[in-house]
N, C-alpha and C positions, 0 to 999 in steps of 0.2 A: 751350864758349863761356861766357863769364862771365854770371851772372845778370842783371847790370845791362844788358848788351848784349841779352840775350834780351827783357828788359823793354821796351827802346827798340824793337826790331824788332817785337815782339808788338803794342805800341800803334800803331805806324805801319801795320802790316797790318790791324789792326782799323779804323783810319780808311779805308784803301783798301776794305775789305769794306763799309763804309757809304757808299761813293761819294765820300769826301773825299780830297783830295790830302794825303798825309802830309807833314809838315814835313821838308824836306830831300831829298825824293824827286826824282829826275831820270831822264831817259832814260840807260840804261846806256852807249850809245856804244860806242866801240872795235870796230865792226864786227859788233856783236851786233844782231839785228833791233830795229827802233825800238819795237815794242810792249813791249819789256822795260825795266822800271824798276830803279833801283838805289837802295838805302839804304846809307849809310856810317856807321859809328860807331867812333870811336877810344876805346880803353880801355887804360890801363896800358902805353902805348907800343906797342900793337898796333892794327892796323886791321881791322875786320870789315866784310863786305859781304853784303847780301842782294839777290838778283835775283828779281823777281816780275813777273807780268803781270795786268793787269785788262782785257785785250782781249776777254774772254768776258763775255757779259751776266750770267750768274748765278754766277760763280765768280772767286775770286782764286787764282791758282796761284803758289806759292813754288817757284821753279825751282832755287835754289841759295843756300846760306848758307855763308860761308867766311871764314877768317882769311886776309888777304892775306900772301903769303910771298915776294913778289918781292924779290930781293936788290938790283936796281937799277931805277930809274925808277918811275913811278907807274902803269903800265899793268898790266892784269889778265893773269895768265899764260894762255897759249893753251889748256892743258888745261881750265881753268875755263871759258873762253868756249865751247869746243866742247861741254862738259857742259851749259851753259846753252841752247845751240842745240838739242841732242838733247832736252832736257827740255821745251822749248817745243814741239817736234814732238809729243812724247808727251802733253803737255797738250792740244793741239788734238785729237789722236785721242781722248783720254779724254772731252773735252767733247763731241765728236760723238756718241760712244757713249752718254753719260750724259744729256745735256741737250737736244741738238738732235734734235728728232723732226720729222715732217712738218709743214710749215708754221711751225716755229719758226725764229727768226733767231739767228744766232751773233753 
């Protein structure tokens, strides 16, 4: 991933970490759970996406960062959406083990 794209995504994710809404962030949509947000950056003719969630009180989880490769249409390829769903489940499990204890709210 180009350095410029890494910088844009890194800055946006830092904003999310501090509780701010990153510029351009929106719900991922496309059948992905609504708690997943999407960042999009175009660079040198290519489009890059980052999927993340802030649905947990003490953590921002980056679920997937990828270069969009679909040959037709603007939709995200199904394997990428499935990977995001799988990683969201893993993030929830990790959060439960790591942060959520007795009396703590998720």
